[in-house]
N, C-alpha and C positions, 0 to 999 in steps of 0.2 A: 195778108193785107185785106181788111174787110172792105166791101164795096158799100157805097152809100149814094144818096141823091147827089152829093157833091162830086163823087167819083164819076158818076154818069154825066153830070154837067161838064166837068173838066174834060172828059173824053170827047164831048162834042166840040169843045173849043180847041183842045190840043190832044189829039188821040195818042194814047200810050202805045208803044211799040214793043214787040218781043225783042229782048236784048240779043237773042241768037240769030233770028232770021229777019227781023225787021218788020214782020207782018203786024197789022193792027191787033191789039188785044181786045177781047170781049170784056164786058164789065166784071165777069166772074174770074177772069184770068189775071195773074200778077206775075210780072217779071218775064215769064216764059209763056208762050202759047201752048195749047194742049199738045200739038204735034211735037214741038221741041222738048216739052216736058216728058213726053213718052219716050223720046230718044235718049234722054239723060240716063247715063249708066249709074243708077243709084246704088250705093253700098247698103248692105244689110246690117251695118255695124250698130245701128240704134237698137236692134233687136237683141244683140249680145254685146253690150258695151264693155264688159269686163274681160272678154276673151275674143279677140278678133285680130286680123292681120296688122291693123294699126296699133292696137294696144300692145301687141307682142314686141313692137319696136322699142318699147319703153321699159319692158320688164327688166329689173335689175339695174336700171339706170337712175331712177328716181321713184319716190313713193306714188306710183300712178294708181288711180282708182278706175276711172272709165275713160274710154277714148272712142271717138266717132268722127266721121266725115260725111258730108251730104252725098257727094258723087265721086266716082273714079275719074281722075283727071288725065286727059291725054291731049297732046298738041293737035291743033287744027280741028278739034271737036267743038260742039256748041259751048261747053263750059270754058274752053280756052279763050274765046272771044270775050266772054263775060269777065273773066279775071284780067285779061289784057287791058280791057277798057278801064277797069277799076284801077290798075296799077300804073298804066302809061298814058291814058287819055284824059286824065284829070277828072274822071267821073266819080267824085267822092261819095255822092249820095247813093250811087249804085251799091256801095258797100253796105249801107244801112238796109237797102232792099234785100240784098243777098242774106244779110244777117237775120232779118225777119223770117225769110223763107227757111233758113237752117233751123231756127228756133221752133217755128210752127211744125216742122216735120219731125222734130225730136221731142217736143213737149208731151205728146200723147203717150209715149213710152216711159215717161217719168225720168227722162235723162237728167233733168236739172234738179231732181230731188236731192236735198242735202247739201247742195252747193251754196256757198256763202257769197261769192263775188267772182267777177270776171276779170282776168288779166290779159289784155291784148299783148301779143309778142311785140316788143318795141323795135323800132328802127333807129338808126343813128340820127343825130341832129342834122347832119349834112344831107342825108337821104330825105329827111322830112322837109327840109328847105327846098330841095329839088322838086319833090312831088307835091308839097303843099299840105300833106296829111299822111297819117299812117293807115294803110289799108286795113290792117288787122283791128285797129281801133274803130274804124267805121263798121266793120263786121260786128264787133262787140256792141256797138251802139244799137244796131238792129236787134241783136239777141236780147239786149237789155230792155228794149221797148216791149218785147213780148213777155219776157220772164220777170221783169222788174228787179233783176239782180243789179247791185251796184257795180260800177266799173272802177278798178284800181289801176290807173294808168301811170302812177308814179312810184310804185313799190320796187320796180326793177328798171335799170337803165342799160342801154346798149352803149358801150364805151369805146367801141372801135369800129371803124368803117370796114365792111367785109368785102372781099373779092367776089366777083361773079362765081356762082356755083353751078352754072348751067351745064358745063362739061366736066365736072369733077366727079371722081369716084366717091363712094360712101366714106372711105377713110379720109380723103382729102376734104370733104365737106365737114367732117367731124373736127379736123384740125383747123379748118378755116374759122370756126365759131368758138373754139375752145377759149374760155376765159374772157369772152367779149361782153358778158352780162354781169352787172353789179347790183347786188341787193341794197336797196336804199332805206327801206322802212320795215325792218323785221318785226317790230312791235305791232305794226298794223295788221300783219297777217298771221301772227302767232295763233296756233290752234284752229286755223281756218281751212276749209275745203275750197280751193281755188280752181276756176276753169280757165285754162290757157287757150286762147283763141288765135288761130293763124289762118292764112288764106289757103296755101297748098303745102302739104307734107309729102316729101319724097323719101329721104332716108331718115328723117326725124332728127337730124343733127341739131338744127336750130332750136327745136322744141326741147331737146334733151339739155342743151347748154343753158337755156333760159330756166328750165325747171330745176336744174341742179343749183342754180343761184338762189331761186326761191326756197328750195328745200333747206337752205342754211338757217332759215327761221325755225323756231321750235314747233314741233308737232303740226307741220303743214302737210296736207293731203292735196293731191293734184289730179285733175282730169283734163282731157284735151278734146277740143272740138275744132274742126277745120271745114272749110268749104270743100276742098278736094284732096284726094289721096292718090298719088301716082302709083299705079299697080305695076310692079316689076314684071 
């Protein structure tokens, strides 16, 4: 996020705060202060997006091209507060800010080259009504602001309410989301390279189920980008 005279003026009226520690941000800082940013366990995936621990989760599951995540996610770390506020404290605009940061940190490596559109992983209508928004869609909006890629948020639909996956095994997670995504507009994505966006990837089961639905369209290629990746 670029600073300007307006940013500086707004900081005087309503100081921006680091979303991790709460300290006041300087005009050149965005979302995280320098200290918290340095503590962030950033993945190296943007340097090798075709072959990394995240990409390997998807090999043989769907036609994956590239995969990356901004940071390694762990409970009670700085990133966990950021994601928790996004999902459970109603801070929808935080999603856009996170998405912008993800894009800014991946764009210099050419991660978005060749991608035609962004597809945020959908949530059910019931979950959307409870939360008021889809956190993955907010991330996608932030990424789109930086990359100018269009967002396709109606090409795939989540048709079943999922159980909590917090304490489930990888197999149970895979079973939990099997068949819950339905492709709605195959003609819109035919021949396109789509970027699937989600907040946190753990076993990859949700991404795999969503990607397999999208892959039913003809000649679709898929890449994945997430805020966080849970390292086993």
